[in-house]
C-alpha positions, -999 to +999 in steps of 0.1 A: +715-442-202+692-451-172+656-456-181+626-459-158+602-488-156+575-465-171+598-457-201+606-494-206+569-503-205+560-476-229+588-485-253+577-522-252+541-513-259+551-492-289+566-524-303+535-545-295+509-519-305+508-529-342+497-564-331+475-552-302+443-568-315+460-601-320+476-598-285+442-592-269+427-622-288+456-644-276+452-631-240+416-642-238+423-676-254+451-682-229+429-670-200+400-693-209+424-722-215+441-717-181+408-711-163+378-724-182+355-714-153+365-677-159+347-678-193+313-675-175+324-641-161+325-626-196+298-618-222+293-644-249+304-618-275+339-606-266+344-578-292+335-549-268+353-566-240+385-568-261+382-531-270+378-522-233+408-542-223+429-527-251+418-492-241+426-498-205+460-513-213+468-483-235+457-459-206+479-478-181+509-476-205+503-439-211+501-432-174+528-457-163+549-429-148+521-419-124+496-447-121+482-432-090+465-406-113+443-434-125+433-444-089+397-431-090+390-448-123+407-480-113+388-482-080+355-477-099+365-504-123+372-527-094+338-519-079+321-527-112+340-560-115+324-572-083+290-572-100+306-592-129+316-619-104+353-611-102+370-623-070+404-613-056+419-646-066+412-638-103+436-609-103+468-629-102+455-652-129+447-622-152+481-606-144+501-638-151+482-646-183+487-610-195+524-612-187+528-645-205+510-631-235+531-599-236+562-621-234+551-643-263+544-613-285+576-593-275+599-622-283+636-616-279+630-580-266+614-595-234+637-598-205+636-602-167+637-564-162+608-558-185+588-586-169+594-570-135+584-536-148+551-549-163+544-570-132+549-540-109+525-519-130+499-546-132+502-553-095+496-516-088+466-516-111+452-547-094+457-532-059+437-501-068+410-522-084+409-544-053+405-514-031+374-504-051+361-540-050+365-541-013+347-508-008+319-520-030+315-552-011+315-533+023+289-509+010+266-537-002 
């Protein structure tokens, strides 16, 4: 049976969900190890930030079939991230770190197709956020 990228993303997230808090902890540890300078972009206490990331990730998974429905919220999020100091070059770092974290938690169920599915979804999310960021910078 043929499955869609969205269905594969959703199925993989159902497997990962029981370890979601651990996954998010690992993501931030990996991000700050790969780019220590990025730590300054985040609050000292990360608990709320981790909850926000997990909620955003769950929303993206839920809407994976039609990510364009999230466009207004993602553009707004991108605009807000400008005030936090996020730059366009940060987006690939976040994507790649999240992909590596997902892979490490998925184990043997991770494959090239699933990696491509997640990458495509995350690239779409980043593109919409970057649109919002660009609009915010032009308006400033």
